[in-house]
MDAnalysis code that builds the backbone (N, CA, C; Angstrom):
import MDAnalysis as mda
import numpy as np

u = mda.Universe.empty(447, n_residues=149, atom_resindex=np.repeat(np.arange(149), 3), trajectory=True)
u.add_TopologyAttr("name", ["N", "CA", "C"] * 149)
u.add_TopologyAttr("resid", np.arange(1, 150))
u.add_TopologyAttr("resname", ["UNK", "UNK", "UNK", "UNK", "UNK", "UNK", "UNK", "UNK", "UNK", "UNK", "UNK", "UNK", "UNK", "UNK", "UNK", "UNK", "UNK", "UNK", "UNK", "UNK", "UNK", "UNK", "UNK", "UNK", "UNK", "UNK", "UNK", "UNK", "UNK", "UNK", "UNK", "UNK", "UNK", "UNK", "UNK", "UNK", "UNK", "UNK", "UNK", "UNK", "UNK", "UNK", "UNK", "UNK", "UNK", "UNK", "UNK", "UNK", "UNK", "UNK", "UNK", "UNK", "UNK", "UNK", "UNK", "UNK", "UNK", "UNK", "UNK", "UNK", "UNK", "UNK", "UNK", "UNK", "UNK", "UNK", "UNK", "UNK", "UNK", "UNK", "UNK", "UNK", "UNK", "UNK", "UNK", "UNK", "UNK", "UNK", "UNK", "UNK", "UNK", "UNK", "UNK", "UNK", "UNK", "UNK", "UNK", "UNK", "UNK", "UNK", "UNK", "UNK", "UNK", "UNK", "UNK", "UNK", "UNK", "UNK", "UNK", "UNK", "UNK", "UNK", "UNK", "UNK", "UNK", "UNK", "UNK", "UNK", "UNK", "UNK", "UNK", "UNK", "UNK", "UNK", "UNK", "UNK", "UNK", "UNK", "UNK", "UNK", "UNK", "UNK", "UNK", "UNK", "UNK", "UNK", "UNK", "UNK", "UNK", "UNK", "UNK", "UNK", "UNK", "UNK", "UNK", "UNK", "UNK", "UNK", "UNK", "UNK", "UNK", "UNK", "UNK", "UNK", "UNK", "UNK", "UNK", "UNK", "UNK"])
u.atoms.positions = np.array([
    [-60.477, 21.625, 9.147],
    [-58.718, 22.224, 9.636],
    [-57.947, 21.908, 8.516],
    [-56.944, 22.953, 8.537],
    [-55.724, 22.937, 7.186],
    [-54.495, 22.216, 7.722],
    [-54.123, 21.768, 5.782],
    [-53.311, 20.817, 6.564],
    [-51.903, 21.569, 6.866],
    [-51.013, 21.817, 7.645],
    [-49.621, 22.165, 7.573],
    [-48.440, 21.295, 6.443],
    [-48.058, 22.292, 5.704],
    [-47.176, 22.095, 4.666],
    [-45.536, 22.604, 5.872],
    [-45.228, 22.416, 5.842],
    [-43.337, 22.686, 6.320],
    [-42.717, 22.610, 4.340],
    [-42.234, 23.873, 4.820],
    [-41.517, 24.905, 3.766],
    [-39.671, 24.096, 3.602],
    [-39.495, 23.695, 2.199],
    [-37.102, 23.496, 2.454],
    [-37.689, 24.120, 2.096],
    [-36.117, 23.512, 3.175],
    [-34.877, 24.733, 3.190],
    [-34.995, 25.940, 2.038],
    [-34.598, 26.807, 2.603],
    [-34.027, 27.917, 1.432],
    [-32.617, 27.720, 0.945],
    [-32.256, 28.075, -0.058],
    [-31.104, 27.412, -0.819],
    [-29.643, 28.302, 0.310],
    [-30.627, 29.260, 0.580],
    [-29.330, 30.619, 1.682],
    [-28.672, 29.375, 2.721],
    [-30.057, 28.736, 2.897],
    [-29.844, 28.375, 4.724],
    [-28.679, 26.830, 4.591],
    [-29.532, 26.098, 3.257],
    [-28.833, 25.072, 3.221],
    [-26.932, 25.078, 2.724],
    [-27.292, 26.192, 2.298],
    [-25.724, 26.617, 1.622],
    [-24.768, 27.170, 2.922],
    [-26.009, 27.875, 4.108],
    [-25.496, 28.064, 5.576],
    [-24.751, 26.977, 6.086],
    [-25.289, 26.093, 6.157],
    [-24.392, 24.750, 7.174],
    [-23.788, 23.942, 5.962],
    [-23.390, 24.006, 5.005],
    [-22.104, 23.115, 4.183],
    [-20.615, 23.121, 5.048],
    [-20.683, 24.994, 5.341],
    [-19.506, 24.490, 6.233],
    [-19.517, 24.172, 6.860],
    [-20.359, 23.940, 7.959],
    [-20.483, 22.936, 9.107],
    [-20.129, 21.770, 9.089],
    [-20.890, 21.308, 7.910],
    [-20.946, 19.205, 7.699],
    [-19.369, 19.240, 7.455],
    [-18.676, 20.717, 6.481],
    [-17.504, 20.188, 6.013],
    [-16.629, 19.843, 6.941],
    [-17.202, 20.807, 7.859],
    [-16.494, 20.731, 9.240],
    [-16.397, 19.506, 10.398],
    [-17.545, 19.302, 10.430],
    [-17.392, 18.011, 10.588],
    [-17.439, 16.802, 10.269],
    [-17.129, 16.841, 9.119],
    [-16.549, 15.565, 8.481],
    [-14.294, 16.026, 8.689],
    [-14.018, 16.764, 8.702],
    [-13.033, 17.135, 8.946],
    [-12.764, 16.794, 10.457],
    [-13.278, 16.657, 11.240],
    [-13.687, 16.458, 12.545],
    [-13.409, 14.608, 12.792],
    [-14.247, 14.136, 11.999],
    [-14.561, 13.220, 12.394],
    [-13.749, 12.199, 11.559],
    [-12.970, 12.764, 10.491],
    [-11.638, 11.463, 9.700],
    [-10.571, 12.256, 10.910],
    [-10.495, 13.274, 11.254],
    [-9.236, 13.396, 12.090],
    [-9.494, 12.820, 13.286],
    [-10.304, 12.536, 14.163],
    [-10.949, 11.594, 15.529],
    [-10.782, 10.248, 14.955],
    [-11.239, 9.810, 14.244],
    [-10.752, 7.897, 13.566],
    [-9.470, 8.300, 13.361],
    [-8.769, 8.985, 12.653],
    [-7.882, 8.399, 12.434],
    [-6.606, 8.483, 13.744],
    [-7.109, 9.336, 14.106],
    [-6.537, 9.199, 15.350],
    [-6.832, 8.467, 16.998],
    [-7.704, 7.574, 16.721],
    [-9.071, 6.587, 17.070],
    [-8.185, 5.585, 16.613],
    [-8.282, 4.811, 15.331],
    [-7.024, 3.822, 14.654],
    [-5.510, 3.791, 15.329],
    [-4.983, 4.763, 15.092],
    [-3.374, 4.117, 15.376],
    [-3.721, 4.409, 16.796],
    [-3.848, 5.560, 17.321],
    [-3.407, 5.599, 19.152],
    [-3.970, 4.798, 20.004],
    [-5.171, 4.425, 19.560],
    [-5.991, 3.381, 20.098],
    [-6.238, 1.930, 20.373],
    [-6.746, 1.995, 19.088],
    [-6.764, 0.683, 18.166],
    [-5.631, -0.521, 17.718],
    [-4.461, 1.228, 17.850],
    [-2.617, 0.063, 17.799],
    [-2.241, -0.525, 15.739],
    [-3.277, 0.361, 14.708],
    [-2.891, -0.040, 13.433],
    [-2.135, 1.562, 13.335],
    [-0.873, 0.838, 13.185],
    [-0.658, 2.357, 12.556],
    [-0.294, 2.794, 11.130],
    [0.030, 4.047, 10.843],
    [-0.267, 3.772, 9.445],
    [0.283, 3.906, 8.156],
    [0.333, 3.676, 7.609],
    [1.441, 3.363, 6.480],
    [1.597, 4.889, 6.288],
    [2.406, 4.732, 4.643],
    [2.867, 6.044, 4.467],
    [2.146, 7.009, 3.425],
    [1.323, 5.735, 2.992],
    [-0.296, 7.414, 1.829],
    [-1.474, 7.385, 3.501],
    [-1.323, 7.011, 4.269],
    [-2.189, 7.335, 5.539],
    [-1.782, 8.282, 5.853],
    [-0.192, 8.818, 5.911],
    [0.578, 9.835, 6.874],
    [0.267, 10.751, 5.449],
    [0.164, 10.663, 4.600],
    [0.070, 11.518, 3.648],
    [-1.242, 12.523, 3.372],
    [-2.575, 11.863, 3.820],
    [-3.954, 12.079, 3.522],
    [-4.540, 12.664, 4.778],
    [-3.688, 11.975, 5.628],
    [-3.591, 13.402, 6.966],
    [-3.168, 14.259, 7.367],
    [-2.194, 14.405, 6.382],
    [-0.696, 15.579, 6.228],
    [-2.197, 16.874, 5.513],
    [-2.781, 16.001, 4.614],
    [-4.015, 16.831, 4.061],
    [-5.979, 17.368, 4.841],
    [-6.205, 16.585, 5.791],
    [-7.024, 16.201, 6.905],
    [-7.083, 17.015, 7.884],
    [-5.964, 17.188, 8.417],
    [-5.553, 17.690, 9.906],
    [-5.793, 19.269, 9.588],
    [-5.107, 19.696, 8.686],
    [-4.941, 21.450, 8.756],
    [-6.701, 21.796, 8.168],
    [-7.401, 20.772, 7.468],
    [-8.490, 21.877, 7.315],
    [-9.574, 21.686, 8.448],
    [-9.862, 20.558, 9.241],
    [-10.703, 21.133, 10.950],
    [-9.644, 22.654, 10.955],
    [-9.053, 23.099, 11.489],
    [-8.618, 24.444, 11.937],
    [-8.856, 25.148, 10.406],
    [-8.411, 25.498, 9.273],
    [-8.912, 26.330, 8.045],
    [-10.665, 26.557, 7.839],
    [-10.862, 25.386, 8.294],
    [-12.455, 24.947, 8.086],
    [-13.296, 25.948, 9.690],
    [-12.573, 25.305, 10.481],
    [-13.495, 26.465, 11.765],
    [-13.381, 27.868, 11.788],
    [-11.695, 28.383, 11.545],
    [-11.379, 29.665, 11.366],
    [-12.583, 30.513, 10.683],
    [-12.366, 29.442, 9.593],
    [-13.243, 30.210, 8.031],
    [-14.874, 30.636, 8.935],
    [-15.330, 29.616, 9.862],
    [-16.639, 29.862, 10.716],
    [-16.489, 31.010, 11.559],
    [-15.852, 30.540, 12.147],
    [-15.255, 31.547, 13.517],
    [-15.613, 33.196, 13.008],
    [-14.922, 33.070, 11.887],
    [-14.434, 35.247, 11.589],
    [-14.822, 34.711, 10.518],
    [-16.188, 34.488, 10.080],
    [-17.415, 34.995, 8.510],
    [-16.965, 34.883, 7.926],
    [-15.864, 33.803, 7.528],
    [-14.220, 34.967, 5.850],
    [-14.525, 33.560, 5.114],
    [-15.400, 33.974, 4.853],
    [-16.000, 33.442, 3.517],
    [-14.317, 32.455, 2.276],
    [-13.590, 33.338, 2.273],
    [-12.498, 32.579, 1.711],
    [-11.756, 31.652, 1.823],
    [-12.409, 31.154, 2.610],
    [-12.075, 29.156, 3.294],
    [-12.100, 28.036, 2.556],
    [-12.791, 28.812, 2.119],
    [-13.602, 28.073, 0.494],
    [-11.788, 27.936, -0.789],
    [-11.236, 28.501, -0.792],
    [-10.052, 28.482, -1.458],
    [-8.662, 28.338, -1.021],
    [-8.668, 28.651, 0.305],
    [-7.430, 27.343, 1.613],
    [-8.096, 25.844, 1.351],
    [-9.169, 25.991, 1.132],
    [-9.806, 24.524, 1.460],
    [-9.491, 23.694, 0.312],
    [-9.669, 24.222, -0.643],
    [-9.453, 23.372, -2.262],
    [-8.576, 22.739, -2.387],
    [-7.089, 23.369, -2.028],
    [-6.029, 22.588, -2.889],
    [-5.089, 21.319, -1.945],
    [-5.720, 21.299, -0.529],
    [-5.852, 20.699, 0.264],
    [-7.033, 19.054, 0.303],
    [-8.109, 19.869, -0.447],
    [-9.022, 18.506, -0.449],
    [-8.686, 17.663, -1.690],
    [-8.620, 18.958, -2.709],
    [-7.345, 18.100, -3.994],
    [-6.506, 16.538, -4.022],
    [-5.468, 17.624, -2.604],
    [-4.293, 16.800, -2.798],
    [-5.322, 14.972, -1.635],
    [-5.880, 15.455, -0.567],
    [-6.397, 14.162, 0.050],
    [-6.552, 13.754, -1.105],
    [-7.503, 14.151, -2.183],
    [-8.604, 13.187, -3.287],
    [-7.857, 12.473, -3.590],
    [-6.484, 12.680, -4.668],
    [-5.915, 12.227, -5.470],
    [-4.721, 10.925, -4.451],
    [-5.023, 11.132, -3.704],
    [-4.055, 10.526, -2.542],
    [-4.494, 8.772, -2.206],
    [-5.861, 9.819, -1.722],
    [-7.116, 7.831, -1.442],
    [-7.498, 8.176, -2.874],
    [-7.619, 8.416, -3.107],
    [-7.793, 7.231, -4.884],
    [-6.962, 6.074, -4.922],
    [-5.605, 6.868, -5.372],
    [-4.586, 5.895, -5.483],
    [-4.019, 5.031, -4.189],
    [-4.759, 5.232, -3.334],
    [-4.531, 4.025, -1.898],
    [-5.342, 3.670, -2.635],
    [-6.592, 3.241, -2.412],
    [-7.615, 2.568, -2.890],
    [-7.748, 1.682, -3.839],
    [-6.842, 2.343, -4.716],
    [-6.606, 1.522, -6.492],
    [-5.573, 0.912, -6.512],
    [-4.389, 0.378, -4.977],
    [-3.016, 0.144, -4.414],
    [-4.500, -1.240, -3.844],
    [-4.579, -0.486, -3.116],
    [-5.124, -1.703, -1.360],
    [-6.467, -1.874, -2.244],
    [-7.158, -1.890, -3.288],
    [-7.780, -3.246, -4.017],
    [-8.012, -3.972, -4.562],
    [-6.271, -3.422, -5.311],
    [-5.125, -4.672, -6.392],
    [-5.192, -3.777, -8.121],
    [-5.953, -3.041, -8.275],
    [-5.727, -2.299, -9.231],
    [-4.711, -1.345, -9.769],
    [-3.602, -1.381, -8.633],
    [-2.200, -0.786, -9.197],
    [-1.717, -1.917, -8.339],
    [-0.082, -2.465, -8.709],
    [0.346, -3.263, -8.722],
    [0.922, -2.688, -6.859],
    [1.575, -3.910, -6.305],
    [2.529, -3.809, -5.539],
    [3.928, -2.804, -6.083],
    [4.018, -3.275, -7.012],
    [5.662, -2.963, -7.429],
    [6.114, -1.181, -7.167],
    [5.173, -0.824, -7.470],
    [4.894, 1.371, -7.568],
    [4.311, 1.490, -5.884],
    [4.279, 0.929, -4.905],
    [3.804, 1.926, -4.090],
    [5.313, 1.879, -3.341],
    [4.801, 3.523, -2.864],
    [5.988, 3.917, -2.252],
    [6.037, 3.568, -0.401],
    [4.764, 2.169, -0.494],
    [5.124, 1.893, 1.006],
    [5.875, 1.401, 1.031],
    [7.481, 1.364, 1.118],
    [9.019, 0.520, 1.503],
    [8.962, 0.083, 2.948],
    [8.363, 1.201, 3.371],
    [9.218, 0.447, 5.025],
    [8.289, 0.685, 5.679],
    [8.083, -0.144, 6.604],
    [6.566, -0.221, 7.690],
    [5.616, -0.973, 7.372],
    [4.909, -0.480, 7.397],
    [3.183, -1.111, 7.094],
    [3.401, -0.676, 5.689],
    [2.278, -2.295, 4.618],
    [2.479, -1.248, 3.713],
    [1.060, -1.375, 2.670],
    [0.970, -0.349, 1.978],
    [-0.231, 0.356, 2.196],
    [-1.368, -0.176, 1.057],
    [-0.935, -1.703, 0.829],
    [-2.743, -2.883, 0.957],
    [-2.626, -3.183, 2.702],
    [-1.724, -3.030, 3.167],
    [-2.015, -3.958, 4.340],
    [-3.565, -4.479, 4.660],
    [-4.996, -6.118, 5.794],
    [-5.740, -5.606, 6.014],
    [-6.041, -5.740, 7.297],
    [-6.294, -4.052, 7.699],
    [-6.082, -4.151, 9.127],
    [-7.757, -3.986, 8.827],
    [-8.536, -4.055, 8.278],
    [-9.543, -3.270, 9.249],
    [-11.024, -3.837, 8.131],
    [-11.809, -4.163, 8.482],
    [-12.768, -4.406, 7.186],
    [-13.709, -4.777, 7.875],
    [-15.080, -4.117, 8.073],
    [-15.735, -3.372, 8.796],
    [-17.238, -3.523, 7.394],
    [-17.940, -4.903, 7.851],
    [-19.084, -5.228, 7.604],
    [-18.551, -5.679, 6.113],
    [-17.072, -6.874, 5.951],
    [-16.276, -6.935, 4.764],
    [-16.075, -5.991, 4.107],
    [-16.638, -4.422, 4.077],
    [-16.457, -3.765, 3.392],
    [-15.915, -3.128, 3.425],
    [-15.854, -2.467, 4.698],
    [-15.411, -0.919, 4.183],
    [-14.012, -0.781, 5.450],
    [-12.890, -0.262, 4.808],
    [-12.050, -0.320, 5.304],
    [-11.456, 0.961, 5.307],
    [-10.189, 1.336, 5.752],
    [-9.916, 2.949, 5.911],
    [-9.651, 3.446, 4.863],
    [-8.560, 3.024, 4.167],
    [-8.390, 3.584, 2.680],
    [-9.850, 3.504, 2.246],
    [-10.983, 3.272, 2.447],
    [-12.525, 3.601, 1.703],
    [-12.815, 5.081, 2.372],
    [-12.941, 4.435, 3.466],
    [-13.000, 5.743, 4.523],
    [-12.682, 7.347, 4.692],
    [-11.431, 7.146, 3.388],
    [-10.565, 7.951, 3.823],
    [-11.173, 8.917, 2.751],
    [-11.242, 7.924, 1.468],
    [-11.891, 8.304, 0.556],
    [-13.450, 8.415, 0.755],
    [-14.212, 8.089, 1.229],
    [-15.536, 8.361, 1.022],
    [-15.647, 10.206, 1.939],
    [-14.786, 10.242, 3.024],
    [-14.486, 11.202, 3.888],
    [-13.891, 13.225, 2.755],
    [-12.711, 12.845, 1.868],
    [-12.152, 13.099, 0.855],
    [-13.786, 13.315, -0.688],
    [-14.431, 12.765, -0.223],
    [-14.482, 12.914, -1.825],
    [-16.430, 13.573, -1.267],
    [-17.274, 13.439, -0.478],
    [-17.796, 14.596, 0.591],
    [-17.635, 15.838, 0.601],
    [-15.966, 16.216, 1.168],
    [-15.539, 17.479, 1.252],
    [-15.171, 18.016, -0.186],
    [-14.660, 17.798, -1.569],
    [-14.918, 17.988, -2.679],
    [-16.652, 18.090, -3.252],
    [-17.211, 17.618, -2.133],
    [-18.921, 17.684, -3.198],
    [-19.136, 18.410, -2.078],
    [-18.788, 18.761, -1.143],
    [-19.607, 19.918, -0.334],
    [-19.127, 21.591, -0.499],
    [-17.666, 21.159, -1.401],
    [-16.799, 22.115, -1.207],
    [-17.398, 23.458, -2.442],
    [-17.513, 21.816, -3.196],
    [-18.508, 22.359, -4.850],
    [-19.812, 22.805, -4.210],
    [-20.490, 22.584, -3.934],
    [-22.083, 22.811, -4.117],
    [-21.695, 23.923, -2.936],
    [-21.015, 24.545, -1.781],
    [-20.931, 26.021, -1.288],
    [-20.829, 26.989, -2.027],
    [-21.363, 28.347, -1.854],
    [-21.622, 29.133, -2.227],
    [-21.180, 30.419, -1.581],
    [-19.986, 31.482, -1.051],
    [-20.566, 32.331, -0.212],
    [-20.741, 33.093, -0.576],
    [-21.722, 33.794, 0.640],
    [-22.186, 35.099, 0.103],
    [-23.234, 35.803, -0.571],
    [-21.580, 36.724, -1.036],
    [-21.677, 37.505, -1.880],
    [-22.246, 36.883, -3.276],
    [-21.995, 34.989, -3.331],
    [-21.927, 34.635, -4.682],
    [-23.215, 34.330, -4.919],
    [-24.185, 34.638, -4.543],
    [-25.491, 34.337, -3.851],
    [-26.542, 35.163, -5.017],
])
């Protein structure tokens, strides 16, 4: 009896699922941010709003790219991902006191370093946003449209 072997996914198979993974991350981020603000009544700070502005359109951009088979969605997603990533990095630096409160854009409403949620003592809303944008940047960097393979 010969042992069975499982072939690892081919690079093109892995490449094919990357847009779907990116779309799932954007959908989860959108749903999560709406859950926190609308269900749990955590009002978003100014930086959270800016990150939402970068994230929400990505759901449609990636979905249309997948549905239409247009591999050009990547060039439309990059500016939004990079903008969200920069804001998320700044927000985390502010949240974890690496940046002084004096230079924060959150002058009205909820402070950008307000402690609203800390799962397991360290997972915060700004950290979740940063993880989402880093994941999206990695997936976009790894994705190679079929014509590039």
